KENUFI-12938 format. One line per 5 residues: for each residue z, y, x of C-alpha. Coordinates in pm, 1 decimal. Each point is the difference from the previous one (the first is absolute). Layout:
BEGIN
Z Y X  ...
//
This chain:
BEGIN
-7809.2 4713.3 -2252.6  45.0 250.8 281.3  376.9 -26.9 -10.2  -28.7 -379.2 8.0  -213.2 22.7 310.7
251.9 232.0 162.8  278.6 -246.4 -69.5  -208.9 -282.8 142.9  -67.9 198.1 316.2  373.0 69.0 26.8
80.6 -371.1 -34.6  -255.8 -104.4 263.3  110.8 279.3 231.3  365.0 -98.3 -36.4  -81.3 -362.3 84.1
-195.9 106.6 306.8  273.1 240.6 109.2  278.1 -260.1 -27.5  -200.7 -262.2 191.1  -99.9 241.1 275.9
350.7 143.3 19.3  158.0 -343.6 17.3  -232.9 -114.2 278.6  43.2 322.5 197.1  380.1 -11.1 -37.7
22.2 -359.9 121.7  -232.0 76.1 291.5  194.2 313.9 88.1  335.7 -175.8 -6.4  -132.1 -283.6 216.7
-223.4 214.5 219.3  -306.9 -225.7 -34.4  -220.8 -174.6 -257.0  -175.7 -339.1 -8.8  -131.8 -134.7 328.1
-370.8 13.4 73.1  -71.4 367.6 -60.6  27.3 95.5 368.0  -206.0 -294.6 119.5  -306.1 32.5 -223.6
9.9 285.7 -249.3  97.4 277.9 241.9  -279.5 -66.5 253.8  -262.8 -25.8 -273.0  117.2 327.0 -155.4
-8.3 162.8 343.8  -363.9 -106.6 26.3  -67.6 137.5 -346.8  147.7 329.6 118.6  -237.9 -0.7 295.9
-296.8 -79.4 -226.2  77.1 277.7 -247.2  63.2 250.8 278.5  -313.8 -92.5 194.0  192.1 -127.5 301.5
-95.5 -369.2 -21.5  -280.1 -137.6 214.0  -130.1 -212.0 -288.5  -46.1 40.6 -374.3  58.3 -200.7 -317.1
-261.5 -257.0 102.5  111.9 -67.8 355.7  321.3 24.7 204.0  -48.9 85.7 366.2  376.5 2.3 59.0
87.6 -366.8 -45.8  -128.9 -332.5 128.9  -232.2 198.1 230.7  -203.4 80.5 -310.0  45.9 -173.0 -336.3
-133.9 33.7 -355.2  232.4 218.0 -206.5  -120.9 36.7 -359.1  158.5 -326.0 -117.9  327.6 101.1 166.6
-19.0 341.0 -162.8  -39.4 -166.1 -339.1  287.9 -237.0 73.3  256.2 236.6 159.6  -85.3 356.2 -97.5
-157.9 3.1 -347.4  328.3 78.4 -169.9  -88.9 350.8 -123.6  343.9 127.0 93.7  -81.1 -71.0 366.6
-256.0 277.7 29.8  218.9 308.7 -61.2  224.5 -111.8 288.1  -251.4 161.5 236.3  167.8 329.5 -92.1
306.5 -105.1 200.4  22.5 19.0 381.0  -155.5 -298.5 171.4  324.9 -112.5 159.3  172.5 -26.6 -337.7
-161.9 -330.3 -85.3  321.7 -156.3 -126.6  58.7 287.6 -240.6  -362.6 -25.8 -117.2  34.7 -370.3 -75.4
330.8 56.9 -175.9  -163.6 262.0 -224.1  -280.0 -241.5 -84.4  258.6 -262.3 -83.1  199.8 235.5 -223.7
-310.5 124.9 -180.8  -124.8 -355.1 -65.4  341.6 -111.4 -126.7  16.9 304.7 -226.1  -344.3 -43.9 -150.9
44.0 -375.1 -46.5  335.1 50.7 -172.8  -137.9 277.1 -223.3  -293.4 -212.6 -109.4  231.3 -294.0 -69.0
220.1 224.6 -217.6  -306.9 100.2 -200.1  -120.8 -359.8 -27.3  337.7 -110.2 -133.3  -36.3 255.6 -277.0
-343.5 -133.0 -85.4  133.2 -358.3 7.0  269.7 66.6 -257.0  168.4 320.1 -126.3  361.2 44.6 101.1
259.0 253.3 126.6  -167.1 225.2 254.2  281.4 14.6 251.5  43.8 -373.9 -4.4  -369.9 -26.5 72.6
59.1 221.3 304.6  273.3 -227.9 134.1  -205.4 -314.5 -61.7  -292.0 148.7 192.6  226.7 83.2 294.7
69.4 -372.8 33.3  -372.4 -43.4 66.9  -38.7 294.4 237.6  296.1 -112.1 208.6  -35.6 -376.9 -30.2
108.3 -193.1 307.5  -363.2 -47.7 110.4  -26.4 378.2 42.7  335.0 20.9 177.6  -57.5 -296.9 230.6
-373.7 -2.3 75.6  -228.1 230.7 -196.8  177.8 324.0 91.6  -125.5 -31.6 356.9  -363.0 -63.7 -102.6
-164.2 290.6 -186.4  -317.3 -207.8 -50.2  192.8 -267.2 -190.5  187.7 261.1 -198.5  -322.5 93.4 -174.6
42.6 -335.4 -174.9  321.0 138.0 -145.7  -217.4 267.2 -162.5  -285.1 -231.6 -93.7  203.5 -244.8 -206.5
122.9 245.4 -268.9  -329.2 190.6 18.1  -196.3 -314.3 -82.7  259.7 -84.1 -263.4  -78.6 330.6 -169.3
-371.1 -80.9 20.6  76.3 -320.8 -187.9  182.3 204.5 -261.5  -311.1 213.4 -48.5  -202.8 -317.6 -46.8
240.6 -122.2 -267.2  -46.9 328.7 -184.9  -375.0 0.3 69.0  -25.2 338.2 169.8  -63.9 164.3 338.2
-248.0 -253.8 136.5  -138.9 239.3 262.3  343.6 121.4 109.0  117.3 -360.0 20.9  -288.2 -95.0 230.1
78.2 298.3 223.3  367.2 -103.4 19.8  -99.3 -352.1 102.6  -224.7 146.5 269.9  286.1 222.0 120.3
233.3 -299.4 26.3  -249.5 -216.5 186.9  -110.5 278.0 234.6  361.0 92.1 84.4  81.2 -348.9 128.5
-221.5 -298.4 -63.6  261.3 -263.8 62.8  278.7 126.8 -224.9  -247.6 110.8 -267.3  -131.0 -353.6 -38.2
354.6 -127.0 -52.7  85.9 283.8 -237.0  -314.5 -76.0 -199.4  113.2 -360.4 -48.1  339.3 106.4 -133.5
-148.9 279.3 -210.7  -232.9 -259.3 -151.3  295.8 -223.9 -74.3  183.7 293.4 -162.3  -309.7 72.0 -208.4
-11.4 -363.2 -114.0  371.7 0.7 -84.8  -38.2 312.8 -212.8  -317.0 -133.6 -157.2  161.6 -323.2 -120.6
367.7 95.8 -37.5  -70.3 189.2 -323.9  -227.6 -94.6 -291.5  -351.0 139.2 41.3  -334.5 -84.2 -149.9
-239.4 -216.4 196.7  -259.0 276.1 -13.9  237.0 250.7 157.4  97.4 -244.2 273.5  -363.8 -64.7 86.1
-83.5 374.1 10.8  306.2 85.3 207.6  -66.3 -281.3 242.8  -361.5 104.1 35.0  103.0 356.6 80.1
251.8 -119.0 255.1  -245.2 -227.3 178.8  -287.9 245.7 7.5  200.5 302.6 115.8  177.8 -206.8 265.7
-330.7 -129.3 134.8  -143.7 353.4 -6.4  301.2 141.5 182.8  -16.8 -266.8 268.4  -371.2 63.2 49.8
71.7 373.0 34.8  220.2 -91.7 296.1  -278.6 -208.4 154.1  -3.0 176.7 340.0  363.0 -104.6 48.4
-70.1 -349.8 -123.6  -321.9 -62.3 191.8  119.4 149.5 328.2  332.6 -182.3 -19.4  -161.2 -337.3 -73.0
-252.1 34.2 280.8  270.1 120.0 242.6  229.0 -287.1 -95.5  -281.7 -246.2 60.2  -33.2 113.9 361.6
371.8 61.2 61.3  229.5 -196.4 225.0  156.6 -277.4 -214.9  357.4 38.0 -124.3  259.3 -133.3 239.7
107.8 -353.0 -98.3  347.0 -8.6 -152.8  232.3 -278.6 -94.7  -59.4 -134.6 -352.0  247.2 120.6 -258.2
123.9 -349.3 -77.5  222.7 -80.0 -296.9  190.3 300.8 -131.1  347.1 -43.0 -143.1  45.2 154.6 -341.2
333.4 150.1 100.3  -156.7 205.1 277.3  -258.0 142.1 -236.0  259.5 75.5 -264.3  204.0 190.5 258.0
-285.0 248.8 35.8  54.3 104.1 -360.7  342.5 133.7 99.1  49.4 351.0 142.7  44.9 34.3 380.3
-65.8 -373.8 52.3  -276.7 43.0 260.1  -60.3 -118.6 356.3  0.6 -349.9 141.7  -283.8 -237.2 -86.7
-318.1 171.5 -128.9  12.7 -9.3 -380.1  -141.0 230.0 -267.4  206.4 318.4 -42.8  -15.1 56.4 -375.7
340.3 143.9 -96.2  -22.0 290.9 -244.4  366.6 88.8 -19.7  289.8 -118.3 -213.8  -130.6 172.9 -315.3
-341.0 -164.2 20.9  147.0 -340.6 81.6  243.8 17.8 -293.2  -275.8 100.4 -240.3  -247.8 -266.5 114.4
263.0 -272.6 -18.3  93.9 122.8 -346.8  -355.6 4.6 -137.1  0.6 -365.3 -117.5  312.1 74.6 -204.9
-114.7 328.6 -155.2  -50.4 -83.7 -368.8  -147.1 345.7 -65.1  -309.4 -97.0 197.9  -232.0 -224.0 -197.4
11.4 -363.3 103.8  -371.9 -2.8 75.4  30.5 305.4 223.2  302.4 -137.4 180.5  -175.0 -332.6 58.9
-314.4 166.7 141.8  198.6 224.8 233.6  221.6 -281.5 126.7  -302.1 -223.3 55.9  -178.4 274.2 196.3
304.6 61.1 220.7  47.5 -369.6 63.3  -366.2 -46.2 84.1  -4.3 277.6 259.9  336.0 -97.8 146.3
-113.4 -357.2 52.0  -299.2 118.2 200.8  245.2 129.0 261.9  164.9 -341.8 32.9  -304.3 -216.5 74.3
-186.6 37.6 329.3  -354.6 -44.1 -143.3  53.0 285.6 -248.4  159.4 216.1 268.4  -319.0 -55.6 201.5
-207.8 106.4 -298.5  199.4 323.6 -27.8  -92.5 73.5 362.5  -366.8 -95.2 -4.9  64.4 -356.6 126.6
167.3 120.9 322.8  372.0 61.1 38.7  27.1 330.7 192.1  197.9 -5.6 322.8  172.4 323.0 -99.0
174.2 -161.9 -297.0  -86.0 -261.6 -261.0  111.8 205.9 -300.2  -176.7 334.0 20.7  -80.9 -29.3 -368.7
357.7 -3.5 -126.3  -29.5 340.1 -168.4  -221.8 -146.0 -272.1  279.7 -227.2 -118.0  245.2 288.7 16.7
-228.1 202.6 -224.9  -28.5 -281.4 -250.2  380.7 -39.1 -3.6  43.3 371.4 -73.7  -249.9 -17.4 -286.2
171.5 -301.2 -151.7  339.8 161.3 38.2  -120.4 308.8 -181.8  -116.8 -210.5 -293.6  359.8 -115.3 -39.2
150.0 345.5 60.4  -232.7 173.9 -243.2  121.8 -236.6 -274.6  363.2 101.5 58.9  165.6 -313.9 138.5
289.9 -114.6 -217.4  318.0 -180.2 99.8  -164.1 -344.2 7.7  -275.5 134.0 224.3  248.7 155.2 239.5
222.7 -306.1 12.6  -294.4 -234.9 42.1  -147.3 220.8 270.9  332.8 24.2 184.7  45.4 -375.4 -16.8
-349.9 -61.8 137.8  58.9 254.2 279.7  318.5 -187.0 86.0  -190.1 -329.3 15.4  -266.6 156.2 226.1
268.6 142.3 231.5  185.1 -331.1 15.7  -313.5 -198.9 82.0  -98.6 259.1 260.3  341.6 -5.8 165.2
-9.8 -376.6 47.5  -336.5 9.6 183.0  -14.1 340.3 168.6  257.5 238.5 154.0  63.7 288.0 -240.1
160.3 316.9 140.8  319.7 140.6 -145.0  -182.1 311.4 -117.1  -204.2 -213.6 -236.3  313.0 -129.4 -175.9
137.5 356.5 -30.2  -321.1 127.0 -154.5  -25.7 -297.3 -235.7  363.7 8.0 -103.2  76.1 370.0 -30.6
-352.9 120.9 -70.8  -74.3 -277.7 -246.5  320.9 64.8 -195.4  -60.0 375.6 -17.3  -364.4 -43.6 -107.1
84.6 -262.0 -261.7  267.3 225.5 -149.4  -235.1 298.9 -6.4  -277.1 -202.6 -162.2  244.3 -126.8 -259.7
93.1 360.0 -85.9  -367.3 90.6 -25.8  -49.0 -280.0 -252.2  307.1 45.2 -217.1  10.2 380.8 0.8
-365.9 91.5 35.0  35.7 258.3 -279.1  282.5 180.9 183.4  -176.5 247.3 228.0  304.1 71.2 217.1
77.8 -367.0 59.6  -364.5 -75.5 61.4  -32.5 282.9 254.9  314.2 -113.3 184.8  -114.7 -363.5 10.9
-343.7 105.2 120.9  148.1 200.9 285.8  215.2 -299.7 95.1  -309.4 -222.6 8.4  -184.4 257.8 212.0
286.0 31.4 247.3  27.7 -376.5 34.6  -375.5 -40.8 54.5  -15.5 277.4 262.6  310.8 -127.7 179.1
-139.8 -353.1 6.4  -331.3 124.1 143.1  161.3 212.5 273.9  238.0 -277.9 100.6  -282.7 -254.1 10.3
-215.7 233.4 208.8  285.4 71.6 238.6  56.6 -370.5 51.0  -370.9 -79.4 44.8  -63.0 285.1 244.1
296.8 -108.6 212.3  -149.3 -347.1 44.2  -332.5 145.2 123.4  -55.0 59.0 372.2  -68.1 359.6 101.3
-362.4 0.8 121.1  -49.2 375.8 -6.1  -133.9 194.5 296.6  176.9 333.9 65.0  -229.1 299.8 -63.0
79.8 126.5 351.0  -142.6 -320.9 148.5  -313.9 34.1 -213.1  -49.3 361.0 114.3  53.3 -86.2 368.2
-229.2 -306.1 -7.2  -266.5 185.6 -195.4  1.0 285.5 250.8  -19.8 -238.2 297.6  -295.0 -188.7 -149.1
-175.6 328.7 -77.9  52.3 117.3 359.4  -174.0 -312.6 128.1  -287.7 -10.2 -247.1  -358.8 43.3 107.9
-169.9 -151.0 -303.9  -278.3 -108.8 -15.5  -44.6 6.1 378.7  298.4 -237.0 19.4  288.4 -136.3 -199.7
366.2 104.8 1.0  203.6 -311.1 -82.4  361.4 41.8 -115.7  81.8 -317.7 191.7  252.1 -275.7 -74.7
286.3 211.2 -139.7  -9.6 -183.6 -334.8  190.1 264.1 -193.8  -203.6 -143.6 -285.5  -282.6 -257.9 -25.9
-232.7 299.0 -40.8  94.9 231.4 285.7  -358.9 124.1 50.2  -1.2 124.7 -360.3  348.2 147.5 34.3
-80.8 184.1 324.3  -371.2 61.5 -59.0  -120.7 -187.0 309.7  -289.9 -240.5 46.7  184.9 -323.4 67.0
-21.0 -366.5 -85.7  322.2 -34.5 -198.2  -67.9 -59.2 -368.9  154.2 -170.5 -298.9  -218.3 -48.5 -306.7
-61.3 -258.9 -266.1  -372.4 67.5 51.6  -8.8 -16.7 381.4  -339.0 -156.8 84.8  15.5 -343.4 160.5
-247.1 114.0 265.1  241.5 278.0 105.3  302.3 -229.9 13.2  -184.2 -266.4 200.0  -163.2 248.9 240.2
334.4 154.4 96.7  168.0 -338.5 8.3  -271.6 -140.3 230.4  35.6 302.2 231.4  376.4 -47.3 41.9
158.5 218.5 -265.8  290.6 -137.8 -195.3  14.7 -60.3 -372.7  254.0 -87.6 -269.0  -23.6 -99.8 -368.0
-277.1 -245.5 91.3  -224.4 281.2 123.6  44.3 251.1 -281.1  205.6 213.3 236.4  -155.7 52.3 340.4
110.4 197.6 303.7  -171.9 206.2 266.5  -127.7 -146.2 325.6  243.9 88.6 277.9  -169.3 -121.6 322.9
-235.1 223.0 203.3  -313.6 -203.5 -59.6  53.8 -15.3 -376.3  60.2 374.1 -5.1  -318.6 60.7 198.2
-201.0 -213.1 -243.8  107.8 222.8 -288.7  -44.7 327.8 185.9  370.5 87.4 -1.1  32.1 307.2 219.8
365.4 63.3 -82.2  286.5 -196.0 -148.7  369.9 58.3 -48.3  231.4 -172.2 242.1  214.5 -276.2 -145.0
329.7 143.8 127.6  263.1 164.2 -220.8  -25.5 371.5 -90.4  -65.4 239.6 159.2  -186.2 -221.9 251.8
-148.9 -196.8 -290.9  -181.2 311.3 -119.4  -175.1 68.3 329.9  -379.1 -58.6 -10.0  -112.3 -227.4 281.9
-357.4 72.6 97.9  -245.1 -238.0 162.6  -376.0 9.4 68.4  -181.8 -166.6 -288.8  -362.8 -72.6 -85.2
-161.4 174.7 -300.5  23.4 -157.4 -345.0  -359.3 -122.2 38.1  -94.0 -192.6 315.2  -299.5 -210.9 97.1
5.7 -368.3 92.0  -290.2 -97.4 229.3  -269.0 -234.4 -128.4  82.0 -370.2 19.8  381.0 48.4 -8.8
166.5 -301.7 -154.2  345.6 22.3 -156.8  266.9 -228.7 142.3  256.6 -146.8 -237.0  208.7 -238.5 212.0
302.7 231.9 24.6  116.1 349.3 -89.1  -87.2 103.9 355.4  -356.9 -133.5 -32.5  -50.0 176.7 -332.0
119.8 329.9 142.0  -226.6 -34.3 302.0  -299.8 -80.5 -223.2  36.3 324.6 -192.5  75.3 193.1 318.9
-306.4 -145.1 171.0  191.0 -57.6 328.1  236.7 -251.8 156.5  337.3 167.6 55.4  250.0 -291.3 -28.9
113.3 -290.3 206.5  52.5 -275.3 -257.8  161.0 -295.7 179.0  90.1 -328.2 -164.3  382.0 -6.5 16.7
170.0 -289.3 178.3  331.2 -149.6 -129.1  258.9 53.9 270.9  334.6 -97.9 -145.9  205.8 -71.4 -309.4
-111.2 -216.3 -294.3  -359.9 -99.2 55.8  -253.3 163.1 -233.4  -308.4 -179.0 -140.6  -349.3 146.1 33.6
-227.9 -62.1 -297.5  -329.8 104.3 160.1  -119.6 344.5 -96.6  233.7 12.7 -302.0  303.7 74.8 219.1
335.1 -129.4 118.3  287.8 -152.1 -195.3  318.2 134.4 158.8  314.4 -211.6 -62.2  316.6 162.7 -123.9
345.8 -11.1 152.9  117.3 -8.4 361.2  -34.1 290.8 239.7  -361.1 52.4 -100.5  -343.8 -106.4 116.8
-130.4 173.1 313.3  -366.4 79.9 55.9  -154.1 140.9 315.4  -340.9 162.6 39.9  -193.1 149.6 292.2
-128.1 358.0 -33.7  -120.8 284.4 218.3  298.0 170.9 167.2  61.1 347.3 -142.8  -168.7 -75.5 -333.3
197.3 27.1 -324.4  94.8 -324.5 -179.1  -8.5 -25.0 -378.0  114.6 -282.7 -226.0  -149.9 -86.7 -338.7
205.6 -262.3 -182.7  -159.4 67.8 -346.9  209.5 -239.7 -212.4  266.4 -74.5 262.4  363.4 23.3 -120.3
258.2 37.2 270.6  87.8 205.3 307.4  -260.7 90.5 264.5  120.7 95.6 348.7  -203.2 91.7 306.7
-43.8 258.7 273.8  323.3 172.9 -94.5  -86.9 20.7 -371.6  165.5 -192.8 -282.4  -77.5 32.4 -368.8
29.9 -191.5 -325.8  -323.0 -131.4 -145.7  42.4 -57.6 -375.2  -328.5 -172.9 -79.2  -41.5 -226.7 -300.3
-338.9 -141.8 -90.3  -172.8 127.0 -211.6  223.7 283.0 -119.8  105.1 175.4 323.1  -215.2 41.4 312.4
142.8 167.6 310.9  -200.0 258.0 192.5  -92.8 -8.4 367.5  307.8 92.2 201.8  22.9 149.0 349.3
202.8 -203.9 252.7  -31.6 205.6 320.4  -176.7 42.1 331.2  -110.1 -316.4 178.5  192.2 -35.9 331.2
-155.7 -23.8 343.7  -8.8 -381.2 -5.4  -214.9 11.6 -318.6  227.2 -239.2 -191.9  87.2 79.5 -361.9
301.9 -197.2 -118.2  70.2 -8.7 -373.6  288.0 -176.0 -176.1  -24.1 -91.5 -368.2  319.2 -81.2 -188.2
-27.2 -111.3 -359.2  227.6 -185.4 -242.1  -275.4 -220.5 -141.9  -342.0 -117.7 109.8  -231.8 302.5 2.6
-362.6 69.6 84.2  -162.7 231.8 254.9  -370.2 40.5 82.2  -158.5 -201.4 278.6  -27.5 313.1 216.3
281.8 230.3 -113.7  13.7 200.9 326.6  -251.9 267.4 93.2  26.6 220.8 307.8  -176.0 335.2 -31.0
-159.1 154.9 307.7  34.0 375.6 -41.5  -293.4 88.5 223.5  -230.8 -229.9 -199.4  106.9 159.9 -328.2
-54.1 350.6 143.4  -352.0 -96.0 107.5  -73.5 -159.4 -337.8  111.9 311.6 -188.5  -207.6 222.7 226.6
-307.5 -218.2 -64.0  53.7 13.7 -379.3  31.8 377.5 13.9  -323.4 27.6 197.5  -200.0 -230.6 -226.9
173.1 71.0 -328.9  -36.0 282.2 -251.4  -28.6 349.3 137.4  106.0 145.7 -334.8  180.2 -152.0 -298.7
28.6 160.3 -344.1  215.6 -150.0 -274.2  -5.9 108.4 -362.5  222.5 -119.8 -282.1  -177.1 -338.3 -12.3
-277.8 35.3 257.8  -33.0 -18.2 378.1  -295.4 117.4 207.2  -46.4 -45.0 372.0  -249.5 155.8 242.6
-84.2 -251.0 274.7  -161.0 44.1 341.4  -380.4 4.5 -53.9  -157.9 -341.8 -20.4  324.2 -198.9 -29.9
-51.7 -374.1 -52.3  224.1 -287.5 -93.9  258.4 34.3 -275.5  185.0 315.5 -102.7  364.2 -100.5 -51.7
190.9 218.2 -245.1  376.0 -52.0 49.7  57.0 -52.9 -372.9  51.1 -332.5 -181.3  -318.8 -109.7 -172.4
133.6 0.8 -356.6  -240.3 -62.6 -286.4  -160.7 327.4 -111.6  -125.1 134.3 331.4  -370.7 71.9 54.2
-150.7 133.7 317.6  -327.0 157.5 109.5  -159.8 44.9 342.6  -190.7 322.7 76.6  -13.9 91.6 -366.7
-150.5 -329.7 -111.0  89.3 -208.4 -301.4  359.7 -93.3 -78.3  92.2 -360.5 72.3  326.8 -190.5 13.2
150.4 -4.8 352.0  6.0 -308.8 220.0  371.2 -64.8 70.1  105.9 -73.9 356.2  328.1 -194.5 -16.9
75.8 201.7 -314.3  -96.1 346.4 130.2  -297.2 195.5 -132.2  -302.3 -81.8 213.4  -339.6 172.2 -34.3
-298.2 -153.4 187.5  -194.9 278.9 173.2  -330.0 -186.3 40.4  -234.3 129.9 266.0  196.8 319.6 48.6
178.2 259.3 -214.4  159.4 341.1 26.4  209.4 19.3 -318.6  206.1 -229.2 -222.5  147.1 94.8 -338.7
218.0 -207.6 -230.7  136.9 66.0 -346.7  248.6 -180.4 -220.0  -9.2 -46.6 -377.9  262.3 -212.9 -174.4
-149.4 -316.8 -149.0  11.2 10.0 -377.1  12.7 378.1 -31.8  -362.8 39.3 -110.1  27.6 -273.9 -259.5
328.2 136.7 -126.4  -133.9 353.0 -40.7  -304.5 -135.1 -183.6  209.7 -196.6 -249.3  235.1 296.1 -50.5
-290.2 237.2 -64.7  -146.6 -229.1 -265.0  339.1 -54.6 -165.4  75.3 373.4 2.1  -329.5 65.7 -176.0
81.8 -256.9 -267.8  348.4 146.1 -39.1  -144.8 348.7 -39.6  -239.8 -119.0 -269.7  281.4 -174.5 -186.1
212.5 313.1 19.6  -281.3 219.2 -133.0  -74.5 -244.8 -280.8  368.8 -11.5 -99.1  20.5 380.5 -0.6
-313.5 36.7 -211.6  130.2 -265.2 -241.8  318.3 198.8 -52.9  -202.6 311.3 -82.8  -209.9 -167.8 -272.5
82.2 109.7 -356.0  195.4 -232.9 -217.5  -187.7 -263.2 -201.0  -216.3 164.5 -267.2  -84.3 -192.3 -318.9
-366.3 -97.0 -35.6  -52.5 226.1 -304.4  144.3 301.4 184.0  -228.4 -72.9 294.4  -304.8 5.5 -232.8
110.9 332.7 -148.2  56.2 144.2 342.8  -343.3 -116.3 112.1  -167.7 147.8 -309.7  167.9 336.4 35.5
-39.8 10.3 376.6  373.5 44.1 50.1
//
């Protein structure tokens, strides 16, 4: 038994080593890995480093770095719950790319090892062939093209075989407690991929349950175990589930995307072929030439029982069809096609293909199986070539690799008793599989854009932000560099830039209404860049937007404290971005003229909803009258075209509702007070009714001085709390420069906690007849309920475990007569 376990560990370790080595070799040869790691994973892991080293302003519940204060626990669950992410804190902070690469390699290795073990539980077969089959799963094209850059998704690569093993335990009616814990581990690691993996693991369980003859009683018992332990495991992960659901309910909606439309079968078939990636978004499911040959040969393998073949083929066909029909694709993604890609779930089909291929391989495919499989592969390739461009490397791998693998498999069948021939053929199969994987990875990584940020840039930007920080007296905003969508996390500042699937709608709308830009329909927001917006959020320093080294120079400006006081009776204005900024500032600092058309194609004014600017020609000219010497700003919001005025020209790439453009500085208003702006667009585009605002510097200086005098004299910020000491007897509304996301409660002078009263989306706290102190705390919605459910479930699980242990210790069944004798003798 011990030697058998050693051999199994060796097999799983070999599978993990080959998969990790193949991925690392392809990445090393190409000098990069799948796109997306630098944009999302690296900044989140930098923030994790700050959290674990005590250098972050916030904690697991709240993120003071991004969105000028945003809930974080749901994001932590979504992006950082892969257990391999946590040890990366041992690396230097600037080595974020290396940290993410190590998480990727560890996830690929564990997923491949678990798949190798699952294949052995599915059907006994040659150990080394099981290793090579598992590598096809660990290095499937989904990993090489998309998943390798997203450590959070890669936990799904682990969850699928892990849950498959749990199903195996259910079939053998053992390890109920361990199975529930494994389900909890999968769901806690990544909720989204775990749900998908659970569906496929359930399908695998059903296939195994009905592919072989079993008694009805056994099927009922096994199904009952599977259902109860899965439910228990999910309930154990309730904090993740409850927090994520509540956060999703209040999150900015997914950016609208074009419907998938009809999908041609040839394009989908092309994604079964190695290196055939890129182009139109389609599911990347290729598992290598070996896996493809085996799956295509399964219907012809007479050594697999007809019933088992039929069940496997039906399961594969069922899942594959769900990727062809838009309604079922929507179901896979929770009824919303994600803007980042409509086929994030492709790894589940890859896993099912590997499992089906192993069923054929474990039964030693004969000549008919190999010929039938090769013929079907040829048909797939021919259909794919007629509908989708197939690179030359695909034909080389199919032709040369397919021939070599077919010959080796034929030797393994005919001379399986000859150890030397078997060993040689096995090595040939292994070499072909590894070569296919490295070549596919090299091709996929070459097609990916390089979105990495050099470690030297991270170190320089981090140091510049740290030099300018004065938290919590003021914020240090990394500014509009846009190295990544999450620069404040990457550089440990306190900015507005943030990308998150759980970004609260109130945060997105507040920054949008105050003139910050957004993309992805508001799920990616930027920092405010104009002086008034920066004053409203207490930004005392920001990085200049020039190139390095100038771009790393902190620019300081006087700023109010994070908590200010609006006088009683102040009413928020909402007619324009300038009015909204002045409402929160409590002072008038802008000239906001109604622009007058002065040349070019005539625009149309639609009341307060804005202007329609025609396209073509030399552009539409607007003029506006402002105070000489003031600074003119333009806010086009959704405008798409070129904006020119006061010596400034820039491209505005707005597109409603996905892309909003931030307030942009034009220049100093000349002595005649006339601001002349030219808008050139290719098509009809929209601008607000009053897109021009002219800022009077002296008015802003006076407004900031007043807010400093009447605002908080002392601000203290904890991980998810903020406390402000106000001038004695302050009245009106305390305005905390933090978006009023659900979960905040505030108290005045130590009184009872109540929900804040938002002011245009900011946290507002009425001070009543006078107050000296305001304190606010944040608690993620759903956390209390989730912990309660988890506690109850853990207690039940503990009782079940104790009962099972005591049951195993009971003596074997004693006949009734022997029990009487034992009772009479007292033994």
